[in-house]
N, C-alpha and C positions, 0 to 999 in steps of 0.2 A: 545501465545493466545492473541488475541486482546481484547479490553476493552468490546466490545458488547457481545462477547461469554462468558466472565467472568461474566457479569451482568446477562445474561440469566441463567447461571449455578447457580449463587447464588439465583435468584428467584425461580428456580425449587427446590433447597434444602430447601428453606424457606417453599414453599407450601407442600412439602413432610413431613417436620417436623410437620407443623401445622395439617395436615391430620392425621399423626400417633397419635398425641396427642388426636385428636378427636376420633379416633377409640379406643384408650386406655381407654378414659373416657366412651365411650358407652359400651365397654366390661366389665369394672368394675361395672357399673350401671346394666347391664344385669345379671352379676354374682350375684349381691346382690339381685335382684328381684327373681332369681332362687332359691338362698339359703333361701329367705324369704318364697317362696312358698313351698319349701320342708319341712321347719320347720313347717309350718302351717298344711301341710298334715300329718306329723309325730305326731303332737299333736292330730289331729283328729283320726288317726288310733289307737294311744295309748288309748284315751279315749273310743273309740268304743270297743276294745278288753277288756278293763278293765270293762266296764259296762255289757258286755256279761257274763263275769265270776261272777260279782256280782249278776246278775239276776238269774244265774244257782243256786247260793246259796240262794238268796232271791227271789223267783219267783214273789212275789207281789210288788216288787219295782216299784213305780210309775215313769213315767206316762203311761207305756206300757199297764198294766192291765186295767187301767181306760179308756184308749183310745180304747182298743179292746172291752170292754164291752159297751162303748157309741156307737160305730159304728157297733156293732154286727158281728164282723169278726169271721168266723168260725175257731176253733182251730184244727190244725192237730193232729192226734192220732198216728203218727209214732214215732219211737225211733231211735236215732243215738247213737250207742253204748248203753250207760245206761242212756242217757239223753233224755227226751222227746223232740219232735220236737216243741211242742207248747212253751216250756220253751226257747228253742233256738230263736224261732220267737220273743218272748217277749224281750229276751236279745238283739236281733238285733235291735228292735225298740228303746230300752232304749239306746243302744250304738250309734245309729244314732242321737237321741235327745241330749244326753249329749256330743256327739263328736262335734256337731255343736256349742254347747254352749262353749266348752272348746277352739275350734279353733277361735271363735269370740272374747273370752276374751283375747286369746294370741295376736290376731291381734291388738286389741284395746290397750293393753299394750305396744306393739311394737311402735304403732303410737304416744302414749303419750310420750314414752321415746325418740322419735326422736325430738320431739319439744323442743325448748329451754325454760327453766324456766323463769318466770318473774323475773325482779330484785327485790331485797328485798326493802320493804318500808323504807323510810328513818326514822331514829329515831329522835324524837323531843328532843331538849334539856330540861333539867330539869326546869320546871316552878314553881314559888312559888304557894302555895295553894291559895292565894288571891292576886288579882292584886294590885299593889301599889296604894296608895291614891293620887289623883291628887294634885299638888302643886299650891296653889293660885298664880295668876300672881302678885298680889300686896301683898307682904309680910308684909306690915305695918298693914294691917287690915285683919280680918279673913273673907273675902268675896271677890268675883270676882269683877273686875271692870265692869262697864256697857259696853254694845256694842258700838263699834265706829261708830259714826254718822258723816256724812258730813255736816259741818256748812255752811249755805248759806251766801253769802256776800251781803252787802247792795248796793254797787255800787254808791257811792256818786259822784254826778257831780257838781263840784265847778265852773263850767264855767258860764259866764254872761247869765242872762235869755234871752237876745237877741239872743243867740246861737240857740234857737228854731225857726224853720222856721214859719214865720207868725207874729212874734213879732218884730216890729221895734223899732225905737228910741221913738216914741210917746207912745206906749203901755208899752214899757220897763220902761219909766219914771213913768207912772201911777202905774206900778207894784211895783217899788222902793218905791213910796209913801206909799204903804201898807206893806212895810218891806220885799218885795220879790226881791232880788238882783241876786240870783243864780238860777240854774235849780233845785238844791236840795231844795231851799226855796220854789219853786213853787210846788214841789212834796209833801212836808210836809203840805202846805196850801191847796192843792187840792186832798188829798188822798182819800177822800169820796165824794159822791154825794152832801152831805149837804154842805161841805166845798167849793166845786166847785161852788155851787149855790150862796153862801154868797160872794165868791170872784168875781163872775160875777156881782153881784149887786154893790159891792164896786168899781170895775173898770169901770163899765158902758158898758159892753159887754154882748152878749148873753151867755147862758150856753153852747151852742154847740161850740162856739169859745174857751172858757175856756177848755172844755173838749178835744178839739183837741190839745191844747197847752200842757196840762197835759200828754196826751198819747204820743205825740212826745218827751216830756222831759223824760218820763219813758223809752221809747226805746233808748234814748241817753246813758243809763246806760250800755247797752251791748257794750263791746269793739268791735270796727270795724264798728259801726253804727254811721254815722255822720248826719249832718243836713238834707241833701237831701234824704238820705236813710230812715231816720225816717219819713219824710213826705210821701215818697212813701209807706212805710209799713202802715202807718195810713190811707193813702187814699185807700189801698188795703183791709182794714178791720181789720188789726192787732192793737188792741186797747192798749194792755199793754204788759209787759214783760211776764207775766203769760200766756197771750194768744199766744205770740210767742213760748213759751216753748212746747206748745202742738200741733203746726202745723207740717204737714208733709213737708219735704224739697222740694221734687219734686212739690208737688201740689202748694206750696207757690211760687216757682219759676215760675210756669206757670201763676199764678195769678198776680204776679208782672209785668211779661212780657206783659200780656194783658192790665193792667192799664197804664203802661208807653207807650204803643203804642198809647193810646188815649190821655193821659195828658202830655206826654213829660216832666216828672219831672226830670229824670236823663238821662245822656248821654249813659250810659251802665249799663245793668242789671247784677248784681253780679251772678257768676255761682252758680250752685246748691250745690257744695261743701262748698262755703262761707256761704250760707244760713244755711247749716247743722251745720257749726261752730257756727253761731249765735244762733241757737236753743240750742246747747249744752251749750253755756255760759249763755243763759237765764235760763236754768235749775238750774244753780248754784247761781242765784241771788234771794234775798228775795223779795216777792211781797210787793210793796208799795202802789199800787193804786187799789182801789176796785171799 
């Protein structure tokens, strides 16, 4: 026998085996349905005959008598052996009524028995009557420590005051004569409008010029912002670190791009991601200029 014939023989035997298993499963299922139907019919027949017998003994057994009276059904006057035909008629009505109830109850019980019961509820472990008292985080005192807050940094800039764009050697010398040698000195002496006005009178420049220097010096506190970028931000309307911390990165990038196209302050505009980092760093700095 060659290999092809052997393969076809094996395939035919496999199909025959699977088909026989399917037929066997169908026959078993059909036998169960027939057995279930016969059991239900037997329950109905038993209840039917039982309540006919009970009605013969108790003719007023409800609901047959009540139903016949309500529907005005005429009662037969014949006798079968010694039993009135009307009593048998009432018994047949009761048997039909209670037989249907018994068959329905049996079918319902069989259906409920076929369903798998739900798994048992998990039993919780024994818990104490009262929850345990919370343990203070600081055991040295009988109170909880205060909430953790982020401390802002001052951002001291110890660079020479000439680092600020617009202050050359001439104005730097005049500021040093007033005791202002570093950017941090300028921020301390120009933190308010009144101080900036007094400093403008002492140096001999306008208030607007002093205000620009202070704003640019304040922006130098942000790591990553140098001399030219501080001038670009101040020209674009960003006056202080606090002002920078409240800006939208994308909108500020568009504003810087527009200003630099007209003024040519820097060679390249920083990307939006860099401006976003500046804004995050500005949020961590303490406001110094009002």
